[in-house]
N, C-alpha and C positions, 0 to 999 in steps of 0.2 A: 456423519455427525459423531458417532461413537468413537472412532479412532482418534478424534481430536479432543475427546473428553467432554463432549457436549451433552446436555440433557434437554430433551424436548419438553418445554413447559406448556405449550398450547399451540393451537392452529388458528389461523385467521382467514379461513376460506381458501385463499390461494397462497398462503404463506405459513411460516412457522415462527414461533418464538422459542429461541434456544438459549440456554445459559452455558457459559464456559468458565473455567477456572482462571483463565487469563485472556487479556486482550489479544495477544499474539495468536493463541489457539483459535479464537473466534475468527480472526482475519484469515488465517491459513485455511480454516475449514471453508469459509465463504469462497476463497480463491479456488480451492480444490473442487468445490461443487460447481462453480462457474465453468471451470475448465472441462470437467467431466460431462456436464450437461450440454455444453457447447458442442462437444464431440457427437452427442446424440441429436443435435439439431434443435436444442431447446435453449432459450435465453432466460436468464434470471437477473435479478438485481438484489442488492442487499444493503441494509443499513445497520451499522454497529455502533453501540454506545456502551459505556461502562458506568455502572451505578448500582445502587442497592435495589433489590426486589422485595416487595412486601407480599406476604401471604394473607389474602383476605378471603376467608371462607373456602380455603383450599384452592383458590385461584391466584395466579401471579398478578400483581398489580404494582403500580408506582410510576413516578415520573420518568424513571430510567427506561421503562418499557415503552412509554408514550414517545419519548424522544427517539429511541431506536426505530420505532415504527415510522415516525415522521421523516427521519433521515432516509430510511428505505424508500419512502415515497418520492424523495428528491433525486434518488439515483436514476441514472439512465439505464436502459437495458444493457446488460453486460458490465455494469459498473458496481463496485463495492465502495460505498461511502462510509466514512467513519467520522466520529466526532473528534474534536481536538483532545479531549480527555483520553479517548482510546488511542489516538496517535501517540500521545506522550507515554502511555503505559507500554506501548509496543516498541519504544525506542531501542535500538540496538539489535533488533530481530532480523535485520537484513532486508526489510521491506522498504518500499518507497511510497511517498505520499505526495500527491499533486494537490495543491491548494485550490479548492473550488469556491473560496470566498465565504462571506457570512450570509446566512440565510435566516429568514424569519420562519419559524416552524409553527404551524397551527397549534394553539393551546400552550405555547411556551412564550413567556414574557420577554425574554432577551434573545437577540440574534445568536446563532451558533455558527462557528467556523467549521466547515466540513472539508474533508480531504478524500480523494480517490486513492484507494490502496492498491498496490501492485507488488508482485514479487519478481524482481528482475532475473532471478535464477530459474524461474519456472518457464517451461515451454508453453507457447501459445499456438493456437491453430494457425497454420500457414507460416509458422516461423520455427526454425530449428531450435532445439534446446541450447541454452548457453553452455559453451564448452567449459570443461574443467580447467582451471588455471594450472593444476598439477600436470595436466596432459600437455601443457605447453602449446595450446592451440590459439592463444591470443598473440596478435602481432607484437613485435618488439619486446617480448617477454613481459608484457603488462599483466598485472594481477587482475582478478575479477573486479575488485573494488575500483581499481584505476580505470578499467573499461567503463564501469558505471559512471564515474566522474567525467570521463572523456565524452561519453555519449550526451550527458546533460550540458556540458560546456559547448559541444558542437551545435546544439540547438539554440544556443544563445543565453543560457541561464548565467546569472552572476554567481560569484562564489557563495554569497549568502543564500541564494535560491537553491544552489546545488546542496549546500549544507542542510537546508530545510527539507529538501526532497529525500535525502539519504539519512536524515536524522543523525547528523554528526555536527561537529563544530566547524566553523569557518577555518580555523587553524588546521584541522584535519584535512579539509579540502585543499588548502594551500600546500600542505605536505605532499598530498597525492599529486597535485599539479607539478610540483618541483620534480618528483620522481618520473612523471610522464614526460616532461620536457627533456630530462636527462636520457631516458630510455629511447625516446623517439628521435632525439637529436634536433629539437626545435628550441626557440627562445621566446616564443610568444603564444598567447592564447589563440590568436587567429591561425597561426601555423599548426597548432595542435588540433584546432577545429577542422582545418583542411585535411590533416592526416586521418582524422576520424571519418571523413566523408569518402576517402579513397577505398 
């Protein structure tokens, strides 16, 4: 927690309440903990929300903590769920976010859209680390971001869905696709998808 600038606020029996200076640091810490604990045979889940914390009698309180706790309860084992607010604040950090839909959280009046956070650059158990683009290890001299786009296109996501996952504009996705088509020597989305599967 400390290397990511986190401050433990409280414990909740089998969990922790931790505050961070930024949404990105909170997400990266949760992902690092998940990866490290998985290596040790332990499974965790986390919920992350961004908001103000109140100090009531020396104890952290407030709706932001309540929402974060409820988001954590919605996460599956091995999953990091974040609120839409947190996702927006982490835009541009190189993380991906899979839309998990709107959820009614106990004690919260309006539904909240939740997203599963992931770092496509991080190694996962049973999977090799993503090679460095500088090392030239991607086929057809694709960049790391082009590989991210290609992987999402190959599983059938639309340009808008790819943009949402990678927190970029549809225009940026289109530019990456044009570059992919040129480098791979294809002229269609379907052909690019077949290339990705090979």
